[in-house]
C-alpha positions, -999 to 999 in steps of 0.1 A, spaced: 73 445 497 69 449 460 84 422 436 82 415 399 88 386 376 111 394 347 123 374 317 151 349 326 172 358 296 190 388 281 177 378 246 142 392 248 128 408 217 108 441 217 77 443 196 85 470 170 48 482 169 40 484 206 75 488 221 66 461 246 88 431 255 77 398 238 73 375 268 57 345 251 77 314 257 103 332 278 111 317 313 106 341 342 125 347 374 122 371 403 137 404 395 173 403 410 170 438 425 139 428 444 159 401 462 177 428 481 144 443 493 132 408 502 164 400 522 161 433 541 125 427 549 131 392 562 156 406 587 131 430 602 104 424 627 69 412 619 58 421 583 20 419 578 -6 427 552 -28 458 555 -13 485 577 23 494 569 51 516 582 77 507 555 74 496 519 104 481 502 110 480 465 140 469 444 161 495 427 147 488 393 137 459 371 160 442 346 133 443 319 124 480 320 150 498 341 127 526 348 130 527 386 96 543 389 75 518 410 88 528 445 84 566 440 50 561 422 37 539 450 48 565 476 32 593 456 0 574 453 -1 567 490 9 602 499 40 591 519 76 601 518 101 579 500 139 574 497 156 561 465 190 544 460 193 532 496 225 512 498 222 498 533 198 495 562 220 495 593 195 495 621 157 498 627 136 506 657 100 515 665 91 544 641 126 549 627 152 533 603 
């Protein structure tokens, strides 16, 4: 599962030169969209480091809204991916 910390405020400034969020002094929290992936993974069987058969990512982050991490991880690993999954109804060995 992939998760990210994001600023815990909507009042984050953007550096006009670099275009990057100014995070200094801003409190952080777990990206809210990643919570859905975390909840789904906790309901599934044994999750372990190393080998994998499913990688869960949140829809997007509240600080960038690019929604690129999931598809980019799949591309880098050379595996298929699905975006905008609304619900996981049932899982079994080798299928979801």
